[in-house]
Backbone as ProteinMPNN parsed JSONL, in Angstrom:
{"seq_chain_A": "MKIFRLMQEPNTIVKTGIVVLMVSISLLANAQEFSIGPKLGISQGDIRVNGEGFSSGDSRLGYHLGLFARLGGSKIFIQPEILYTNTGGEIQNSQNQGNTTYSVSFNRIDTPIMFGFKVADFFRVQAGPAFSFLINSEVETDNPGVPLPNYNRSTLGYQAGIGVDIANMILDLKYEGPFSRQAESIAGFPTDQRQNQLILSLGIRLF", "coords_chain_A": {"N_chain_A": [[1.173, -1.27, 0.16], [1.904, 1.163, 0.627], [3.71, 1.783, -1.341], [1.904, 1.823, -3.463], [1.029, 4.217, -2.817], [2.825, 6.221, -2.601], [3.316, 6.186, -5.959], [1.004, 7.341, -6.659], [1.324, 10.139, -6.151], [3.057, 11.637, -7.292], [1.129, 11.688, -9.863], [-1.142, 12.969, -9.045], [-0.058, 15.281, -8.721], [1.036, 16.441, -11.301], [-1.673, 16.382, -12.647], [-3.135, 18.029, -11.134], [-1.263, 20.568, -12.227], [-1.966, 20.511, -15.158], [-4.784, 21.566, -14.702], [-4.177, 23.926, -13.144], [-2.318, 25.345, -15.423], [-4.374, 25.478, -17.152], [-6.219, 27.165, -16.179], [-4.818, 29.831, -16.198], [-3.487, 30.065, -18.614], [-6.519, 31.049, -19.771], [-6.427, 33.422, -18.195], [-3.693, 34.823, -19.12], [-5.303, 35.454, -21.762], [-6.527, 37.334, -21.932], [-4.887, 39.378, -20.67], [-3.802, 42.477, -19.106], [-1.896, 43.914, -18.159], [1.494, 43.218, -17.482], [4.316, 42.453, -15.772], [7.614, 41.577, -14.474], [10.143, 40.384, -12.663], [13.455, 40.14, -10.401], [12.924, 38.429, -7.47], [13.489, 38.193, -3.642], [14.119, 36.348, -0.424], [13.079, 35.645, 2.969], [12.322, 32.884, 5.43], [10.442, 31.142, 7.974], [10.623, 28.108, 8.756], [8.946, 25.03, 9.487], [8.418, 21.233, 10.016], [5.83, 19.631, 9.898], [4.594, 16.703, 11.908], [3.264, 13.694, 11.997], [3.103, 10.853, 14.281], [3.311, 8.091, 16.037], [5.309, 8.723, 19.245], [6.74, 10.856, 17.954], [7.466, 13.946, 17.493], [7.306, 17.643, 16.424], [10.15, 19.536, 15.954], [12.241, 22.721, 16.36], [11.803, 25.302, 14.632], [12.578, 26.166, 11.385], [15.407, 28.923, 10.267], [15.157, 30.207, 6.878], [15.537, 31.007, 3.564], [14.933, 32.417, 0.042], [14.97, 32.924, -3.441], [14.796, 34.432, -6.716], [12.856, 34.585, -9.821], [9.955, 36.455, -10.494], [6.513, 37.354, -12.093], [3.677, 39.278, -13.088], [0.647, 39.27, -14.329], [-2.155, 40.526, -15.675], [-5.414, 42.016, -15.033], [-6.932, 44.937, -13.779], [-8.335, 44.218, -11.638], [-7.918, 41.581, -10.994], [-5.398, 39.445, -10.74], [-2.511, 36.827, -12.231], [0.602, 35.455, -10.294], [2.964, 33.962, -11.234], [5.615, 32.166, -9.842], [9.189, 31.445, -10.005], [11.799, 29.867, -7.866], [14.213, 28.976, -5.939], [14.74, 27.515, -3.561], [15.794, 27.194, 0.474], [14.984, 25.381, 2.809], [13.735, 24.063, 5.85], [13.335, 22.379, 9.076], [12.925, 20.891, 12.468], [12.938, 17.084, 14.097], [11.926, 15.869, 16.804], [12.084, 12.881, 18.056], [11.236, 10.046, 20.474], [11.178, 7.297, 20.678], [11.598, 4.152, 22.266], [12.661, 4.977, 24.694], [14.365, 6.723, 24.39], [15.982, 9.726, 23.121], [16.292, 11.258, 20.134], [17.136, 13.95, 18.169], [16.561, 15.275, 14.832], [17.692, 16.964, 12.381], [17.063, 18.765, 9.745], [17.164, 19.802, 6.144], [16.32, 21.279, 3.017], [16.606, 22.158, -0.107], [15.539, 23.094, -2.784], [13.385, 23.133, -6.183], [11.077, 25.881, -6.17], [7.881, 26.419, -7.307], [5.567, 28.104, -7.063], [2.165, 29.612, -7.885], [0.447, 32.36, -8.208], [-2.636, 33.325, -7.767], [-5.078, 36.466, -7.761], [-6.544, 39.275, -5.984], [-6.968, 42.571, -6.205], [-7.341, 44.573, -3.706], [-6.643, 47.021, -3.444], [-5.191, 49.814, -4.89], [-2.76, 49.157, -4.038], [-2.741, 47.262, -2.103], [-3.295, 43.813, -2.127], [-4.97, 40.921, -1.984], [-4.223, 36.963, -1.815], [-3.42, 33.561, -3.259], [-2.328, 30.68, -3.997], [-1.538, 27.254, -6.055], [1.392, 25.467, -5.022], [4.071, 24.034, -6.181], [6.733, 21.532, -5.667], [10.332, 20.716, -6.316], [12.68, 18.721, -4.993], [16.071, 18.77, -4.896], [18.013, 18.409, -3.113], [18.599, 16.884, -0.217], [19.318, 17.459, 3.376], [20.168, 15.776, 6.474], [20.499, 15.852, 10.168], [21.809, 14.071, 12.78], [21.84, 13.427, 16.13], [22.38, 10.958, 16.861], [24.1, 8.644, 14.991], [23.414, 6.148, 14.364], [20.973, 5.858, 13.525], [18.344, 4.729, 11.022], [17.764, 7.373, 8.488], [15.619, 9.411, 6.993], [13.692, 9.122, 3.797], [12.757, 11.271, 1.391], [10.432, 12.222, -0.699], [10.745, 12.895, -4.477], [9.391, 15.107, -5.295], [6.339, 17.603, -4.204], [3.175, 18.682, -3.418], [1.917, 22.08, -1.97], [0.606, 24.576, -1.246], [0.086, 28.288, -1.133], [-0.989, 31.067, 0.644], [-1.81, 34.59, 1.352], [-0.73, 38.164, 2.077], [-0.221, 41.018, -0.035], [1.796, 44.111, -0.883], [1.925, 46.746, -2.933], [4.197, 49.233, -3.562], [5.699, 51.822, -5.399], [7.818, 50.271, -7.661], [8.3, 48.185, -6.333], [7.381, 45.258, -4.728], [5.827, 43.407, -1.963], [5.781, 40.747, -0.57], [3.651, 38.735, 2.262], [3.079, 35.374, 3.202], [1.671, 31.97, 3.666], [2.847, 28.996, 3.721], [1.625, 25.857, 3.169], [1.273, 22.158, 3.312], [-0.664, 19.622, 0.922], [0.822, 17.22, -0.075], [2.465, 14.747, 1.581], [5.866, 14.812, 2.658], [7.48, 12.615, 3.834], [7.472, 9.005, 4.379], [8.074, 7.613, 6.783], [10.505, 7.852, 9.198], [13.346, 6.193, 10.099], [12.019, 3.313, 10.204], [9.829, 4.025, 11.729], [6.358, 4.327, 10.886], [5.078, 7.747, 9.864], [3.936, 11.005, 9.446], [4.993, 13.541, 7.43], [5.087, 16.57, 6.84], [5.598, 19.983, 5.354], [5.779, 23.364, 6.847], [5.532, 27.152, 5.836], [6.276, 30.496, 6.715], [6.392, 33.186, 4.775], [8.371, 36.111, 3.715], [9.156, 38.181, 1.642], [10.242, 40.281, -0.89], [10.198, 41.815, -4.072], [11.259, 42.928, -7.37], [9.863, 44.982, -9.633], [11.163, 45.069, -13.048], [10.021, 46.014, -15.277]], "CA_chain_A": [[0.077, 0.135, -0.1], [2.537, 2.693, 0.785], [4.258, 1.94, -2.51], [0.85, 2.124, -4.181], [0.411, 6.0, -2.336], [4.079, 6.816, -3.289], [3.078, 6.052, -7.261], [0.006, 8.053, -7.1], [1.533, 11.74, -5.915], [3.221, 12.595, -8.846], [-0.05, 11.479, -11.204], [-2.265, 13.813, -8.806], [0.419, 16.876, -9.212], [0.551, 16.746, -13.097], [-2.999, 16.926, -12.75], [-3.081, 19.808, -10.767], [-0.736, 21.282, -12.999], [-2.831, 21.17, -16.121], [-5.642, 22.637, -14.187], [-3.389, 25.342, -13.27], [-2.146, 25.735, -16.307], [-5.576, 26.156, -18.344], [-6.858, 28.717, -16.02], [-3.43, 30.506, -16.715], [-3.832, 30.689, -20.516], [-7.305, 31.851, -19.957], [-6.409, 34.84, -18.208], [-3.265, 35.161, -20.323], [-5.291, 35.737, -23.041], [-6.78, 38.965, -21.461], [-4.216, 40.307, -19.579], [-3.592, 44.058, -19.36], [-0.794, 44.295, -17.521], [2.514, 42.463, -17.254], [5.597, 42.857, -15.503], [8.61, 40.293, -14.363], [11.85, 40.848, -12.16], [13.814, 39.216, -9.269], [12.549, 37.967, -5.98], [14.197, 37.112, -2.75], [13.314, 36.675, 1.118], [13.326, 34.635, 4.38], [11.304, 32.294, 5.7], [10.292, 30.374, 8.945], [9.968, 26.588, 8.262], [9.212, 23.926, 10.121], [8.366, 20.357, 9.76], [4.411, 19.133, 10.985], [5.332, 15.464, 12.027], [2.099, 13.042, 12.722], [3.629, 9.175, 14.154], [3.211, 7.926, 17.562], [6.854, 8.989, 19.887], [7.705, 11.848, 17.192], [6.958, 15.511, 17.227], [8.14, 18.58, 15.446], [11.245, 20.156, 16.923], [12.385, 23.96, 16.255], [11.761, 25.874, 13.156], [14.677, 26.568, 10.669], [15.124, 29.965, 9.211], [15.523, 29.825, 5.369], [15.639, 31.906, 2.118], [14.639, 31.592, -1.244], [15.226, 33.934, -4.469], [14.61, 34.072, -7.793], [11.945, 35.253, -10.931], [8.288, 36.371, -10.614], [6.073, 37.641, -13.301], [2.437, 39.321, -12.967], [0.016, 39.4, -15.221], [-4.152, 40.684, -15.511], [-6.01, 43.091, -15.066], [-6.999, 46.375, -12.637], [-8.171, 43.719, -10.251], [-7.788, 40.116, -11.02], [-4.263, 39.092, -11.782], [-1.75, 35.9, -11.605], [1.526, 36.059, -10.341], [3.859, 32.766, -11.229], [7.257, 32.436, -9.643], [10.281, 30.137, -9.881], [12.635, 30.039, -6.586], [15.431, 28.626, -5.338], [14.535, 27.985, -1.946], [16.383, 26.864, 1.184], [14.072, 25.18, 4.019], [13.453, 22.608, 6.635], [13.01, 22.267, 10.241], [13.616, 19.609, 13.166], [11.841, 16.601, 14.499], [11.827, 14.94, 17.504], [11.423, 10.97, 18.292], [11.078, 9.697, 21.88], [10.828, 6.122, 20.675], [12.413, 3.264, 23.181], [12.774, 5.743, 25.89], [15.344, 7.753, 24.069], [15.524, 10.992, 22.448], [16.751, 11.578, 18.919], [16.782, 15.119, 17.136], [16.828, 15.115, 13.688], [18.003, 18.515, 11.827], [16.4, 18.487, 8.431], [17.178, 21.06, 5.664], [15.906, 20.788, 1.678], [16.957, 22.757, -0.727], [14.481, 22.814, -4.077], [13.101, 24.525, -6.906], [9.531, 25.967, -5.918], [6.987, 27.148, -8.416], [3.965, 28.827, -6.661], [1.466, 30.507, -9.029], [-0.675, 32.964, -6.861], [-4.178, 34.1, -8.076], [-4.627, 37.231, -6.899], [-7.484, 40.476, -6.356], [-6.097, 43.762, -5.58], [-8.595, 45.588, -3.181], [-6.85, 48.598, -3.764], [-3.939, 49.72, -5.885], [-1.22, 48.909, -3.416], [-2.775, 46.853, -1.508], [-3.793, 42.404, -2.45], [-4.435, 39.23, -1.458], [-3.711, 36.156, -3.373], [-3.935, 31.966, -2.98], [-2.305, 29.336, -5.292], [-0.592, 25.945, -5.534], [2.748, 25.61, -5.007], [5.236, 22.678, -6.497], [8.282, 21.788, -5.045], [10.704, 19.726, -6.542], [13.665, 18.448, -4.371], [17.021, 19.042, -5.42], [18.773, 17.408, -2.073], [18.052, 17.14, 1.208], [20.312, 17.289, 4.531], [19.724, 15.444, 7.831], [21.634, 15.683, 10.788], [21.196, 13.62, 14.11], [22.782, 12.969, 17.262], [22.096, 9.553, 16.897], [24.391, 8.587, 14.103], [23.124, 4.753, 14.019], [19.847, 5.438, 13.216], [17.969, 4.918, 9.713], [17.476, 8.246, 7.806], [14.284, 9.416, 5.945], [13.759, 9.113, 2.437], [12.097, 12.273, 1.243], [10.068, 12.803, -2.282], [11.24, 14.267, -4.822], [7.922, 16.163, -5.537], [5.061, 17.483, -3.437], [2.516, 19.884, -3.857], [1.321, 22.642, -1.561], [-0.291, 25.686, -1.578], [0.132, 29.381, -0.497], [-1.967, 32.197, 0.276], [-1.069, 35.835, 2.086], [-1.428, 39.523, 1.219], [1.03, 41.894, -0.767], [1.775, 45.808, -0.841], [2.898, 47.357, -3.756], [4.977, 50.207, -3.411], [6.527, 51.797, -6.843], [8.303, 49.396, -8.285], [8.641, 46.913, -5.596], [6.139, 44.221, -4.307], [6.152, 43.117, -0.818], [4.541, 39.366, 0.147], [3.569, 38.273, 3.299], [2.398, 34.33, 2.716], [1.972, 31.336, 4.615], [2.536, 27.567, 2.514], [1.121, 24.858, 3.874], [1.599, 21.044, 1.975], [-1.44, 18.943, 0.147], [1.036, 15.866, -0.212], [3.797, 14.46, 2.507], [7.199, 14.604, 2.082], [8.112, 10.851, 3.573], [6.275, 8.296, 5.262], [8.95, 6.672, 7.696], [11.475, 7.327, 10.022], [13.797, 4.772, 10.981], [11.183, 2.379, 10.49], [8.325, 3.776, 12.237], [5.296, 5.429, 10.104], [5.069, 9.014, 10.245], [3.504, 11.312, 8.158], [5.903, 14.663, 7.538], [4.898, 17.727, 6.12], [6.844, 21.181, 5.274], [5.402, 24.609, 6.429], [6.664, 28.191, 5.944], [6.044, 31.298, 7.188], [7.325, 33.534, 3.997], [8.403, 37.007, 3.634], [9.598, 38.325, 0.332], [10.323, 41.124, -1.633], [10.165, 41.671, -5.588], [11.205, 44.399, -7.885], [9.354, 44.89, -11.113], [11.472, 45.6, -13.865], [9.14, 46.755, -15.688]], "C_chain_A": [[0.667, 1.086, -0.324], [3.735, 2.493, -0.449], [3.09, 2.311, -3.93], [0.772, 4.073, -4.357], [1.47, 6.519, -2.973], [3.754, 7.217, -4.792], [2.39, 7.237, -7.58], [0.424, 9.862, -6.879], [1.778, 12.014, -6.949], [2.049, 12.914, -9.927], [-0.95, 12.864, -10.555], [-1.411, 15.285, -8.748], [0.677, 17.306, -10.624], [-0.982, 17.027, -13.239], [-3.722, 17.937, -12.371], [-2.595, 20.662, -11.387], [-1.479, 21.68, -14.171], [-3.867, 21.698, -15.865], [-5.442, 24.192, -14.274], [-3.298, 26.248, -14.598], [-3.325, 26.243, -17.556], [-5.885, 27.112, -17.908], [-5.893, 29.557, -16.279], [-3.661, 31.123, -17.931], [-4.919, 31.508, -20.28], [-7.032, 33.507, -19.534], [-5.022, 35.471, -18.991], [-4.004, 36.036, -21.495], [-6.14, 37.102, -22.862], [-6.592, 39.488, -20.352], [-3.5, 41.595, -20.018], [-2.344, 44.35, -18.898], [0.136, 42.929, -17.455], [4.052, 42.923, -17.131], [6.207, 41.631, -14.711], [9.756, 41.45, -13.821], [12.017, 39.941, -10.955], [12.942, 39.024, -8.245], [13.271, 37.471, -4.945], [13.507, 37.391, -1.629], [13.859, 35.595, 1.85], [12.131, 34.497, 4.648], [11.324, 31.585, 6.858], [9.625, 29.007, 8.566], [10.004, 25.832, 9.538], [8.205, 22.384, 9.753], [7.162, 19.539, 10.964], [4.693, 17.341, 10.838], [3.682, 14.665, 12.632], [2.764, 11.516, 12.922], [3.735, 9.139, 15.751], [4.949, 8.046, 17.824], [7.561, 10.192, 18.736], [6.912, 13.341, 17.199], [7.811, 16.515, 16.587], [8.961, 19.067, 16.548], [11.037, 21.684, 16.706], [12.386, 24.365, 15.003], [12.889, 26.203, 12.9], [14.463, 28.04, 9.92], [15.626, 29.716, 7.709], [15.526, 30.622, 4.524], [15.417, 31.334, 0.927], [15.219, 33.196, -2.022], [15.13, 33.186, -5.971], [13.424, 35.05, -8.991], [10.622, 35.175, -10.342], [7.561, 37.029, -12.153], [4.608, 37.983, -12.961], [1.63, 39.428, -14.451], [-1.688, 39.609, -14.947], [-4.156, 41.573, -15.687], [-6.117, 44.451, -13.81], [-7.271, 45.829, -11.541], [-8.035, 42.388, -10.059], [-6.301, 39.75, -11.566], [-3.73, 37.097, -11.305], [-0.24, 36.072, -11.56], [2.595, 34.25, -10.462], [5.311, 33.155, -10.855], [7.904, 31.191, -9.961], [11.413, 30.787, -8.906], [13.575, 28.779, -6.529], [15.365, 28.818, -4.134], [14.735, 26.479, -0.916], [15.301, 26.94, 2.639], [14.32, 23.939, 5.263], [12.734, 22.884, 7.94], [13.884, 20.745, 11.372], [12.291, 18.657, 13.541], [12.421, 15.487, 15.138], [11.542, 13.455, 18.207], [12.114, 10.564, 19.546], [10.755, 8.126, 21.757], [12.053, 5.165, 21.661], [13.077, 4.332, 24.067], [14.079, 6.577, 25.815], [14.794, 8.864, 23.181], [16.799, 11.084, 21.614], [16.274, 13.231, 18.259], [17.399, 15.034, 15.888], [16.649, 16.831, 12.84], [18.166, 18.33, 10.517], [16.67, 19.812, 7.386], [16.852, 20.394, 4.206], [16.52, 22.017, 1.006], [16.054, 22.273, -2.38], [13.896, 24.043, -4.749], [11.323, 24.543, -6.161], [9.03, 26.394, -6.83], [5.401, 27.421, -8.308], [3.293, 29.678, -7.575], [0.429, 30.719, -7.781], [-1.651, 33.434, -7.726], [-4.776, 35.247, -6.906], [-6.064, 38.287, -7.292], [-6.839, 41.447, -5.677], [-7.481, 44.501, -4.912], [-8.046, 46.834, -3.036], [-5.848, 48.895, -4.326], [-2.862, 49.113, -5.371], [-1.187, 47.627, -2.61], [-3.355, 44.996, -2.429], [-4.07, 41.615, -1.469], [-4.627, 38.19, -2.491], [-3.47, 34.62, -2.619], [-3.236, 31.351, -3.939], [-1.699, 28.267, -4.892], [0.471, 26.415, -5.502], [3.213, 24.139, -5.053], [6.143, 23.19, -6.342], [8.947, 20.539, -5.563], [12.023, 19.635, -5.453], [14.925, 18.282, -5.044], [17.969, 18.428, -4.422], [18.367, 17.826, -0.636], [19.855, 16.929, 2.027], [20.027, 16.834, 5.592], [21.216, 15.247, 8.676], [21.128, 15.303, 12.256], [22.253, 13.101, 14.944], [22.492, 11.62, 17.965], [22.69, 8.833, 15.553], [24.012, 7.135, 13.449], [21.512, 4.612, 13.531], [19.209, 5.651, 11.374], [17.466, 6.674, 9.262], [16.18, 8.327, 6.769], [14.681, 9.523, 4.514], [12.655, 9.901, 1.779], [11.581, 12.294, -0.412], [10.597, 13.495, -3.103], [10.597, 15.45, -5.137], [7.153, 16.307, -4.961], [4.307, 18.875, -3.641], [1.894, 20.445, -2.251], [0.386, 23.426, -1.558], [0.239, 27.06, -0.459], [-0.966, 30.345, -0.624], [-1.31, 33.183, 1.345], [-1.767, 37.1, 1.723], [-0.069, 40.086, 0.332], [0.415, 43.335, -0.963], [2.489, 45.924, -2.194], [3.291, 48.623, -3.443], [5.895, 50.674, -4.718], [6.767, 50.537, -7.27], [8.492, 47.781, -7.48], [7.167, 46.68, -4.771], [6.829, 43.686, -3.024], [5.122, 42.301, -0.478], [4.578, 38.733, 1.184], [2.473, 36.655, 3.092], [2.596, 33.094, 3.732], [2.295, 30.038, 3.674], [2.174, 26.628, 3.96], [0.771, 23.462, 2.439], [0.06, 20.394, 1.829], [-0.701, 17.427, 0.589], [2.364, 16.078, 1.087], [4.726, 14.339, 1.949], [7.859, 13.245, 2.488], [6.878, 10.435, 4.517], [6.67, 7.776, 6.409], [10.13, 7.387, 8.43], [12.088, 6.088, 10.611], [13.344, 3.663, 11.221], [9.974, 2.746, 10.73], [7.437, 5.093, 11.316], [4.992, 6.622, 10.825], [4.721, 9.478, 8.789], [4.148, 12.959, 8.65], [5.662, 15.597, 6.251], [5.484, 19.335, 5.973], [5.809, 22.185, 5.59], [6.002, 25.511, 6.518], [6.017, 28.931, 6.42], [7.028, 31.935, 6.143], [7.306, 35.151, 3.973], [9.609, 37.74, 2.44], [9.331, 39.806, -0.318], [10.803, 41.323, -3.123], [10.723, 43.255, -6.003], [10.85, 44.044, -9.273], [10.183, 45.804, -11.942], [11.114, 46.311, -14.884], [7.926, 46.032, -15.961]], "O_chain_A": [[0.357, 1.909, -1.185], [4.724, 3.216, -0.324], [3.349, 2.856, -5.002], [0.594, 4.846, -5.299], [1.245, 7.281, -3.913], [3.85, 8.413, -5.063], [2.773, 8.056, -8.415], [-0.224, 10.719, -7.479], [0.987, 12.591, -7.695], [1.944, 13.92, -10.628], [-1.401, 13.709, -11.328], [-2.048, 16.338, -8.733], [0.515, 18.467, -11.0], [-1.382, 17.927, -13.978], [-4.613, 18.571, -12.937], [-3.198, 21.735, -11.37], [-1.715, 22.869, -14.383], [-4.219, 22.492, -16.737], [-5.959, 25.135, -14.873], [-3.841, 27.321, -14.862], [-3.202, 27.04, -18.485], [-5.989, 28.106, -18.626], [-6.468, 30.448, -16.904], [-3.936, 32.286, -18.224], [-4.703, 32.707, -20.458], [-7.291, 34.504, -20.209], [-5.171, 36.585, -19.494], [-3.515, 37.023, -22.044], [-6.309, 37.837, -23.835], [-7.312, 39.898, -19.441], [-2.798, 41.738, -21.019], [-1.754, 45.254, -19.491], [-0.344, 41.797, -17.389], [4.77, 43.497, -17.949], [5.453, 40.743, -14.313], [10.11, 42.577, -14.169], [11.149, 39.189, -10.512], [11.973, 39.777, -8.337], [13.769, 36.356, -5.106], [12.616, 38.234, -1.519], [14.779, 34.837, 1.543], [11.158, 35.222, 4.442], [12.477, 31.184, 7.015], [8.469, 28.817, 8.189], [10.841, 25.942, 10.434], [7.163, 22.62, 9.142], [7.308, 19.103, 12.106], [4.96, 16.82, 9.755], [3.093, 15.123, 13.611], [2.993, 10.89, 11.887], [4.169, 10.026, 16.487], [5.776, 7.651, 17.002], [8.779, 10.365, 18.705], [5.747, 13.518, 16.845], [8.958, 16.236, 16.239], [8.657, 19.06, 17.741], [9.885, 22.105, 16.808], [13.046, 23.702, 14.203], [13.879, 26.46, 13.585], [13.536, 28.266, 9.142], [16.569, 28.943, 7.533], [15.5, 31.612, 5.254], [15.588, 30.147, 0.649], [15.68, 34.195, -1.471], [15.285, 32.014, -6.313], [13.317, 36.26, -8.791], [10.159, 34.17, -9.804], [8.227, 37.095, -13.186], [4.041, 37.004, -12.475], [2.194, 39.669, -15.519], [-2.332, 38.938, -14.141], [-3.32, 42.226, -16.311], [-5.166, 44.692, -13.066], [-6.872, 46.309, -10.48], [-8.028, 41.984, -8.896], [-6.084, 39.778, -12.778], [-4.27, 36.352, -10.488], [0.321, 36.673, -12.477], [2.706, 33.582, -9.434], [6.002, 34.066, -11.311], [7.34, 30.113, -10.149], [11.865, 31.922, -9.059], [13.437, 27.743, -7.178], [15.721, 29.829, -3.53], [14.297, 25.343, -1.098], [14.933, 27.918, 3.29], [15.192, 23.071, 5.244], [11.681, 23.521, 7.96], [14.85, 20.01, 11.172], [11.111, 18.994, 13.445], [13.066, 14.55, 14.667], [10.551, 13.274, 18.913], [13.328, 10.686, 19.711], [10.096, 7.631, 22.671], [13.234, 5.51, 21.712], [14.303, 4.371, 23.964], [14.722, 7.013, 26.77], [13.679, 8.982, 22.674], [17.957, 11.033, 22.029], [15.113, 13.501, 17.952], [18.595, 14.763, 15.772], [15.667, 17.572, 12.81], [19.187, 17.827, 10.049], [16.362, 20.904, 7.862], [17.034, 19.185, 4.062], [16.943, 22.897, 1.756], [16.096, 21.144, -2.869], [13.817, 25.223, -4.407], [10.626, 23.598, -5.79], [9.859, 26.986, -7.52], [4.442, 27.141, -9.027], [3.986, 30.563, -8.079], [-0.106, 30.004, -6.933], [-1.168, 34.128, -8.62], [-4.912, 35.087, -5.693], [-6.612, 38.271, -8.394], [-6.198, 41.223, -4.65], [-8.45, 44.889, -5.563], [-8.725, 47.752, -2.577], [-5.195, 47.852, -4.358], [-2.036, 48.56, -6.097], [-0.169, 46.975, -2.379], [-3.87, 45.205, -3.527], [-3.571, 41.576, -0.344], [-5.034, 38.347, -3.643], [-3.346, 34.605, -1.394], [-3.733, 31.597, -5.039], [-1.311, 28.098, -3.736], [0.727, 27.57, -5.841], [2.892, 23.253, -4.261], [6.585, 24.325, -6.522], [8.417, 19.44, -5.397], [12.359, 20.755, -5.067], [14.829, 17.474, -5.968], [18.884, 17.824, -4.98], [17.933, 18.88, -0.173], [20.944, 16.534, 1.61], [19.295, 17.685, 6.098], [22.331, 14.842, 8.347], [20.28, 15.958, 12.863], [23.273, 12.507, 14.597], [22.405, 11.311, 19.153], [21.79, 8.348, 14.866], [24.224, 6.906, 12.259], [20.949, 3.557, 13.239], [19.594, 6.563, 10.643], [16.607, 7.101, 10.033], [15.858, 7.467, 5.949], [15.772, 9.927, 4.111], [11.602, 9.298, 1.573], [12.442, 12.386, -1.287], [10.988, 14.627, -2.817], [11.104, 16.568, -5.236], [6.63, 15.218, -4.724], [4.836, 19.937, -3.969], [1.48, 19.633, -1.425], [-0.74, 23.034, -1.868], [0.656, 26.902, 0.689], [-1.699, 30.494, -1.602], [-0.437, 32.78, 2.115], [-2.899, 37.231, 1.257], [0.954, 39.42, 0.176], [-0.747, 43.707, -1.122], [3.493, 45.274, -2.486], [2.372, 49.217, -2.88], [6.798, 49.912, -5.063], [5.861, 49.705, -7.233], [8.732, 46.666, -7.945], [6.284, 47.442, -4.377], [8.045, 43.523, -2.923], [3.978, 42.638, -0.176], [5.561, 37.999, 1.29], [1.269, 36.777, 2.869], [3.522, 33.124, 4.543], [1.79, 30.239, 2.57], [2.379, 26.717, 5.17], [0.328, 23.576, 1.296], [-0.598, 20.701, 2.823], [-1.262, 16.608, 1.317], [2.971, 17.1, 1.409], [4.759, 13.841, 0.824], [8.663, 12.712, 1.724], [5.931, 10.994, 5.071], [5.788, 7.416, 7.189], [11.021, 7.308, 7.585], [11.581, 5.238, 11.342], [13.801, 2.915, 12.086], [9.015, 2.158, 10.23], [7.725, 6.277, 11.145], [4.712, 6.681, 12.023], [4.906, 8.998, 7.671], [3.95, 13.498, 9.739], [5.952, 15.41, 5.069], [5.868, 19.695, 7.086], [4.84, 22.156, 4.831], [7.068, 25.399, 7.124], [4.93, 28.476, 6.776], [8.218, 31.626, 6.206], [6.196, 35.624, 4.217], [10.827, 37.688, 2.615], [8.239, 40.363, -0.201], [11.946, 40.921, -3.338], [10.683, 44.307, -5.365], [11.325, 43.129, -9.945], [10.124, 47.025, -11.795], [11.83, 47.184, -15.374], [6.934, 46.626, -16.383]]}, "name": "protein", "num_of_chains": 1, "seq": "MKIFRLMQEPNTIVKTGIVVLMVSISLLANAQEFSIGPKLGISQGDIRVNGEGFSSGDSRLGYHLGLFARLGGSKIFIQPEILYTNTGGEIQNSQNQGNTTYSVSFNRIDTPIMFGFKVADFFRVQAGPAFSFLINSEVETDNPGVPLPNYNRSTLGYQAGIGVDIANMILDLKYEGPFSRQAESIAGFPTDQRQNQLILSLGIRLF"}
């Protein structure tokens, strides 16, 4: 059963991507505004764990940098982004009357696609899917003898938040949550591990 679920996750991501692409194309056909530019920022990430004897540990400060574009009209817009992201968190394991801490770091490519509404000329609300593709992961533990998690190469989540436009700058404050899990076990024990982030970023519209 575990193998079946792991095989289904990429299919779900592909289907979601097709739906998002179709909606995006319809918006692009009526776009009155187009801008593009660099984007970078910081994040506070943690790994939510659901499993007997396991719990979330300390959060981790991360960062991201990449490009964004914005297309749309006077009220409704779409903002796709492609970002190199570093995030992670800690996992605590109290199995077998012992305590083991896993400090996890992820390097990944994130492609959030925000659909937004301009409440005013300078203020926005936005939400949309976030596709993540793992480049590599690093796990440090104070008990080197235990097996390490095997993380999925791709995951699907969502982002939602607010934004402010000041001249050619855009400021975004977003929360990221998961739809799919990152891993299903640690050291042979079944767990449900999912990444969460609070994201603050700055973008510069070049035109």
